C-alpha angles and dihedrals in degrees: 000000000000091000092055091051096048090053088059093058112118105244091207091071095037093084115095095233097044089046088052093047093053095042090050093048094049093044092052103050094277099288132084135161120250090243092052090053092050090053098042096045095036094225134134119263091244093051092048091049092055093051093045089054091055091051091045093050089056090048092241093125139021123219119212122194122195142147120250114186089346091304123113115248124187120194128185126204136174124252123223088254091052094047092050094045092050092047089052089049091052092047091052091050089052091051090051092050092048090050092052094044107032 
């Protein structure tokens, strides 16, 4: 039964950085600045950008760009689809863990 459940895991969230992005967004009221994510996840800006694009292409996040005091500010927030998909991912992980350690 464990094998069947692991095959259902969404590969999008299975990457360390994308997992960290989603966990951070959901833990901080669903919106974080690009700079905060770089600092929290300890990744380069380029690496973070690549992973954000993947999540955005799947409509799990939205990226908002604006100017604050003439400085660019990028914020990222989860979508309803992203929140639900990530919650399902976490629930499936929990089921897998419970199946391994009854």
